[in-house]
C-alpha positions as CSV (number, residue, x, y, z in Angstrom):
1,X,0.0,0.0,0.0
2,X,1.4,3.4,-1.0
3,X,0.8,6.7,0.8
4,X,-0.6,9.5,-1.3
5,X,0.9,12.9,-0.4
6,X,-0.6,15.2,-3.0
7,X,-3.5,17.4,-1.7
8,X,-7.0,16.5,-3.0
9,X,-8.7,19.5,-4.5
10,X,-10.8,18.1,-7.3
11,X,-13.2,15.2,-6.6
12,X,-15.1,13.2,-9.2
13,X,-18.4,11.5,-8.7
14,X,-19.4,8.4,-10.8
15,X,-22.3,6.1,-10.2
16,X,-24.4,3.3,-11.6
17,X,-27.1,5.3,-13.4
18,X,-29.5,2.4,-13.0
19,X,-29.4,2.8,-9.2
20,X,-31.7,5.7,-8.5
21,X,-31.4,5.1,-4.8
22,X,-27.9,6.6,-5.0
23,X,-29.3,10.0,-6.0
24,X,-29.6,11.5,-2.5
25,X,-26.2,10.0,-1.5
26,X,-24.5,11.6,-4.5
27,X,-26.1,15.0,-3.7
28,X,-25.0,14.6,-0.1
29,X,-21.5,13.9,-1.1
30,X,-21.4,16.9,-3.4
31,X,-22.5,19.2,-0.6
32,X,-19.9,17.8,1.8
33,X,-17.1,18.2,-0.8
34,X,-18.1,21.8,-1.6
35,X,-18.4,22.7,2.1
36,X,-14.8,21.6,2.5
37,X,-13.7,24.1,-0.2
38,X,-13.1,21.5,-2.9
39,X,-14.5,21.2,-6.4
40,X,-17.0,18.6,-7.6
41,X,-16.9,17.0,-11.1
42,X,-19.1,14.3,-12.6
43,X,-19.5,12.2,-15.7
44,X,-22.6,13.1,-17.7
45,X,-24.7,10.2,-16.6
46,X,-24.0,10.8,-12.9
47,X,-24.8,14.5,-13.2
48,X,-28.1,13.7,-14.9
49,X,-28.9,11.0,-12.3
50,X,-28.3,13.3,-9.3
51,X,-29.4,16.6,-11.0
52,X,-26.0,18.2,-10.1
53,X,-24.8,21.4,-11.6
54,X,-21.0,20.8,-12.0
55,X,-18.3,20.4,-14.6
56,X,-19.1,17.3,-16.6
57,X,-17.1,14.9,-18.7
58,X,-18.5,12.5,-21.3
59,X,-17.2,9.3,-19.7
60,X,-15.6,8.0,-16.5
61,X,-12.1,7.7,-17.9
62,X,-12.1,11.4,-19.0
63,X,-13.5,12.3,-15.6
64,X,-10.8,10.3,-13.8
65,X,-8.0,12.1,-15.8
66,X,-9.1,15.5,-14.4
67,X,-9.6,14.8,-10.7
68,X,-7.5,13.9,-7.7
69,X,-10.0,11.4,-6.3
70,X,-12.9,9.4,-7.8
71,X,-15.8,8.5,-5.6
72,X,-17.8,5.6,-7.1
73,X,-21.4,5.0,-5.9
74,X,-22.8,1.5,-6.4
75,X,-21.8,-2.1,-5.7
76,X,-18.9,-4.2,-6.8
77,X,-20.3,-4.4,-10.4
78,X,-20.0,-0.6,-10.7
79,X,-16.5,-0.8,-9.3
80,X,-15.5,-3.5,-11.8
81,X,-16.8,-1.4,-14.7
82,X,-15.0,1.8,-13.5
83,X,-11.9,-0.2,-12.8
84,X,-11.7,-1.4,-16.4
85,X,-12.6,2.0,-17.8
86,X,-9.9,3.8,-15.7
87,X,-7.2,1.1,-15.8
88,X,-3.7,2.6,-15.9
89,X,-4.6,6.0,-14.5
90,X,-3.1,7.2,-11.3
91,X,-6.3,8.6,-9.8
92,X,-7.3,6.8,-6.5
93,X,-10.8,5.3,-6.4
94,X,-13.0,5.0,-3.3
95,X,-16.2,2.9,-3.5
96,X,-19.3,4.0,-1.6
97,X,-21.7,1.1,-1.2
98,X,-25.2,1.2,-2.6
99,X,-26.6,-2.3,-2.4
100,X,-25.6,-5.6,-0.9
101,X,-22.4,-7.5,-0.1
102,X,-19.3,-6.0,-1.7
103,X,-15.5,-6.4,-1.2
104,X,-14.5,-3.4,-3.4
105,X,-16.7,-0.8,-1.9
106,X,-15.0,0.5,1.2
107,X,-17.5,3.0,2.7
108,X,-21.1,2.5,3.9
109,X,-23.6,5.2,3.3
110,X,-23.7,6.5,7.0
111,X,-19.9,6.6,7.2
112,X,-19.5,9.0,4.3
113,X,-19.1,12.3,6.2
114,X,-16.5,10.7,8.6
115,X,-14.7,9.1,5.7
116,X,-14.4,12.3,3.8
117,X,-13.0,14.1,6.8
118,X,-10.4,11.4,7.2
119,X,-9.4,11.8,3.5
120,X,-9.1,15.6,3.8
121,X,-6.7,15.0,6.8
122,X,-4.7,12.5,4.6
123,X,-5.5,9.5,6.8
124,X,-5.5,7.0,4.0
125,X,-3.3,4.8,1.9
126,X,-3.4,3.6,-1.7
127,X,-3.8,-0.1,-2.5
128,X,-2.6,-1.0,-6.1
129,X,-4.7,-3.7,-7.8
130,X,-3.4,-5.2,-11.0
131,X,-5.8,-6.3,-13.7
132,X,-5.6,-9.4,-15.9
133,X,-6.0,-9.5,-19.7
134,X,-7.1,-11.9,-22.3
135,X,-6.0,-12.2,-25.9
136,X,-7.9,-14.0,-28.6
137,X,-5.1,-15.7,-30.5
138,X,-7.3,-16.5,-33.5
139,X,-8.2,-12.8,-33.9
140,X,-4.9,-10.9,-34.1
141,X,-6.6,-7.6,-34.8
142,X,-8.8,-7.8,-31.7
143,X,-7.7,-5.7,-28.7
144,X,-6.8,-7.5,-25.5
145,X,-9.7,-7.6,-23.0
146,X,-9.2,-6.4,-19.4
147,X,-10.7,-7.7,-16.2
148,X,-10.3,-6.7,-12.6
149,X,-11.8,-9.8,-11.0
150,X,-11.8,-12.6,-13.5
151,X,-12.3,-14.1,-16.9
152,X,-14.8,-17.0,-17.1
153,X,-14.9,-19.4,-20.1
154,X,-18.3,-20.9,-19.8
155,X,-21.2,-22.4,-21.7
156,X,-24.2,-20.6,-23.3
157,X,-27.8,-21.4,-22.7
158,X,-27.5,-25.2,-23.3
159,X,-27.0,-27.2,-20.1
160,X,-24.1,-29.3,-21.3
161,X,-20.5,-29.5,-20.3
162,X,-17.9,-27.7,-22.3
163,X,-14.4,-29.1,-23.1
164,X,-11.2,-27.1,-22.7
165,X,-7.5,-27.9,-23.1
166,X,-5.5,-25.7,-20.7
167,X,-1.8,-25.0,-20.7
168,X,0.3,-22.9,-18.3
169,X,3.5,-21.5,-20.0
170,X,3.1,-24.1,-22.8
171,X,2.9,-27.0,-20.3
172,X,-0.3,-29.0,-20.4
173,X,-2.3,-28.6,-17.2
174,X,-5.3,-30.8,-18.0
175,X,-8.3,-31.2,-20.2
176,X,-11.4,-30.0,-18.5
177,X,-15.0,-31.1,-19.0
178,X,-17.0,-28.7,-16.9
179,X,-19.6,-25.9,-16.8
180,X,-16.8,-23.4,-17.1
181,X,-13.3,-22.3,-16.0
182,X,-12.6,-19.2,-13.9
183,X,-9.3,-17.4,-14.2
184,X,-9.2,-15.0,-11.3
185,X,-6.9,-12.2,-10.1
186,X,-6.2,-12.0,-6.3
187,X,-8.9,-9.2,-6.3
188,X,-11.3,-11.6,-7.9
189,X,-10.6,-14.5,-5.6
190,X,-13.4,-13.4,-3.2
191,X,-15.9,-13.3,-6.1
192,X,-17.1,-16.1,-8.4
193,X,-13.9,-18.1,-7.8
194,X,-14.6,-18.3,-4.0
195,X,-18.2,-19.3,-4.7
196,X,-16.9,-22.1,-7.0
197,X,-14.6,-23.5,-4.2
198,X,-11.5,-21.6,-5.1
199,X,-9.0,-20.3,-2.5
200,X,-9.2,-16.8,-1.1
201,X,-6.0,-15.0,-2.1
202,X,-4.4,-12.0,-0.5
203,X,-4.3,-9.0,-2.9
204,X,-0.6,-8.7,-2.2
205,X,0.0,-12.2,-3.8
206,X,1.3,-12.1,-7.4
207,X,-0.7,-15.1,-8.6
208,X,-3.6,-16.2,-10.7
209,X,-6.2,-18.8,-9.6
210,X,-7.7,-21.3,-12.0
211,X,-11.0,-22.7,-10.7
212,X,-13.2,-25.2,-12.6
213,X,-16.9,-24.8,-12.3
214,X,-18.7,-28.1,-11.6
215,X,-15.9,-30.3,-13.2
216,X,-16.9,-33.7,-14.5
217,X,-13.7,-35.1,-12.8
218,X,-14.3,-34.5,-9.1
219,X,-10.6,-34.5,-8.4
220,X,-10.2,-31.3,-10.4
221,X,-9.4,-28.5,-8.0
222,X,-8.5,-24.9,-8.0
223,X,-4.9,-24.3,-9.1
224,X,-2.7,-21.3,-8.2
225,X,-0.1,-20.2,-10.7
226,X,2.4,-17.3,-11.0
227,X,0.7,-14.2,-12.3
228,X,3.4,-13.8,-14.9
229,X,2.5,-17.1,-16.4
230,X,0.5,-17.3,-19.6
231,X,-2.6,-19.4,-19.2
232,X,-3.8,-20.8,-22.6
233,X,-7.2,-22.3,-23.0
234,X,-8.3,-24.0,-26.2
235,X,-12.0,-24.6,-26.9
236,X,-12.5,-28.3,-27.7
237,X,-16.3,-28.2,-27.7
238,X,-17.9,-28.6,-31.1
239,X,-21.6,-28.5,-30.4
240,X,-21.9,-26.4,-27.2
241,X,-21.7,-22.6,-27.4
242,X,-18.7,-21.3,-25.4
243,X,-18.4,-17.8,-24.1
244,X,-15.6,-15.7,-22.7
245,X,-16.9,-13.3,-20.0
246,X,-14.9,-10.4,-18.4
247,X,-15.9,-9.5,-14.8
248,X,-19.4,-11.0,-15.5
249,X,-20.1,-8.0,-17.7
250,X,-18.5,-8.2,-21.1
251,X,-19.2,-11.4,-23.2
252,X,-17.4,-12.7,-26.3
253,X,-18.6,-15.9,-28.1
254,X,-15.7,-18.3,-28.8
255,X,-15.5,-20.6,-31.8
256,X,-14.5,-24.3,-31.7
257,X,-10.7,-24.5,-31.8
258,X,-10.3,-20.9,-30.6
259,X,-7.4,-20.2,-28.2
260,X,-7.5,-17.6,-25.4
261,X,-4.4,-16.5,-23.6
262,X,-4.7,-14.9,-20.2
263,X,-2.1,-13.3,-18.0
264,X,-1.3,-10.4,-15.7
265,X,-1.9,-7.0,-17.3
266,X,0.5,-4.1,-17.1
267,X,-2.5,-1.9,-16.1
268,X,-3.6,-1.4,-12.5
269,X,-6.1,0.7,-10.5
270,X,-5.5,2.4,-7.2
271,X,-8.0,1.9,-4.5
272,X,-8.1,4.4,-1.6
273,X,-8.1,2.6,1.8
274,X,-9.1,4.5,4.9
275,X,-6.9,4.3,8.0
276,X,-7.7,1.2,10.0
277,X,-9.1,-0.8,7.1
278,X,-7.4,-4.0,6.0
279,X,-8.1,-7.0,3.8
280,X,-8.3,-9.6,6.5
281,X,-10.5,-7.4,8.7
282,X,-12.8,-7.0,5.7
283,X,-12.9,-10.7,5.2
284,X,-13.9,-11.3,8.8
285,X,-16.6,-8.8,8.6
286,X,-18.1,-9.5,5.2
287,X,-18.0,-13.3,5.7
288,X,-18.9,-13.2,9.4
289,X,-15.8,-15.2,10.4
290,X,-14.8,-15.8,14.0
291,X,-13.1,-12.7,15.4
292,X,-15.3,-10.3,13.5
293,X,-16.5,-7.3,15.3
294,X,-19.9,-7.6,13.7
């Protein structure tokens, strides 16, 4: 985690425009920011959602380029979208929770005033989270896809197993017959991968987790590999639709015989962490483990 020393004068607000419940929270945040003598900026969709009169930018990436801090209102899905859109930019991001369980959103609604006061005093650190990328080897002109949590190679609407041949750094790992395969970053280890039986990985670990979904061979288990490895998956299925999904949001149909290579990306995002917050403490609280204060 890295300390940020530059003063925060310009604060951007970005939200899930479908969550109208966040309107009052965004308006409240804008008032608190302005009372502190700082400037408020929004992307166009968030400004329209909250009815805010402020400097607007057409998209989240443009907004993030012009502010010192980006507040994101929504759940983990909103954070994942914003993470991909702002990948590689130095602007720190703070997630404000609107919805249910979330590992990427750091602040609850009632905590917002106190959280902002802590930020103005510089009582925070920066947590760098690296993304992962996927390249479609049969489509050399296609741009690499990015994901903060995971890539999933899964089946379409037909309830049949897909078949994949998976190599790690050109060494055969195995042939999977399964509902799908999750390739998760440490950040994504607490998402779909965890639900499918994969290990929880510290965000400081430089690894990737490969977790099969309902494998036909019950001895198939989650495998942890070096993040700098290249994980190559070839679609062996001929009659079942196979789909590559990034962060559960961006889908790309795959053809029989197509090869997808996945690895650590050179792009990262920077999550702002308030003083006193930590990964294992979040785990205990979110998952109601022994030792939690909740």
